[in-house]
N, C-alpha and C positions, 0 to 999 in steps of 0.2 A: 502493499498500500504507500510505502513511504517512497521508492523509486518511481511509481505511478505521479505519485507527487509533484516530486520534486524533475522528474522528467514532462510534466507539465508544468511547469510554473519554468524551465527553461526554452520549451515551445512558447508562450506565452512569451515571455522575455524578447525572444527572436525575430517572434514577428512586430512587437511596438517598438523594435530597430528599426525594421527594415521598413516601418509602416509613417517614418517620422519622415519629414521632407526636411530639405538641406538648406529652403529658400530658392527666390529666383535664380536662373543660370541664364545664360544667352548672351548679345550684343542689346548695350542697354546705353545710359547717359546716367553718371556717378553726379548729384547737385552738389553744388558745397558755394559755401561762403565767405567772405573775409569783414573781417569787421577790425576798428578799430577802436583804442578806447574813449567813453568820452572825453572831452569834448570835442577831439576831432572830429575834420566829415575825410573820407577816402573820395579824391576824387581819378586815381589810376594804378592797380600796381601791377610789379612784376613779379611773378609766381615761377618758381623749380620744380617742375611735377616729375615725377623720378615711377617709373614702373611697369609693367607688362600689360600687352594688350589692348595698350591705349590707339584708339583711330583717332583723335580730333580733341575740338572742345567748341565749346558754342558760352552765348553770354543767355547769362538766366537774370529774368527778375527787371529790366531795366536797359542791363549790361549790356558792353558789348564782348566777347572776348577775342584775341589771336595768339593761336598756336605755331611754335613749331619749335623739329627735334635737332637738337644742341647737340646729342652726342648715341649714336648707333648702337654703342657698343655697351652703353650704363642705360639705355631705354629713358635717357634723358629730353625734359622737352622746355621752353621757357615759353609763359604764357604771359601776355596782358589780357589785363580784364581794367575796361574801364568805365565811368559810371558816374554814382553820385551816393555815397553813403556807404550802406551793408552794399558789397557787392556781391554778386549771384555769376557765377563758373558753371557750366557743366563739362563732365571728363566722361567724351566715346572712348565706351571700351570693347571688348569680345565679347567680356564676360563680366555680366554687374554681379555675378552669384564668387568671384575671382576675392584674388588679394584685393585690398584699395593701393593708387598709388600714395605715396610717401607727399606732400605739400611741401613748400619754404617756401616765405615770402621773400625777394631777394630786393625791393627798393619799394619805394610809395612815395606821392604827393598828396596833395591836399586837391580840395576843390578849389581851389585856385595856382595850381600847377607849381606848390610849394612844395621839395622834400618835405620830408618828416622821418622823425624815427621809427626802423618799425618792429622795437620791439614795444608789446603790448599789442600790438597785431591777432587776431585772430585766425585759423583758417579750421570751417570745418567742412565737411561730408551728412 
């Protein structure tokens, strides 16, 4: 009886694990934002984006984004995002279920096109 119970529990656990969904996969866009600490207002940022499966970039939430590969070996891109305030951008990837790219702020200007310190800038997906 005990063996049957253990066997039943193991089969149930295996079925439960097999039924778990790992999340969406396939091509798509990972939305992101860049924001500065108040009272600063962003006008544009230059981002360095590194990761595999990147197919391009797009502006979101009223921002525009322009990107270009700078290192094929490292899968590294430079992206300029232009807008006002919190800047929205999208990273087009071949698998949205894959590892997320890393993003670093390289430089920034405010709404008056004056250079800003990048300390305190937040980038999020």
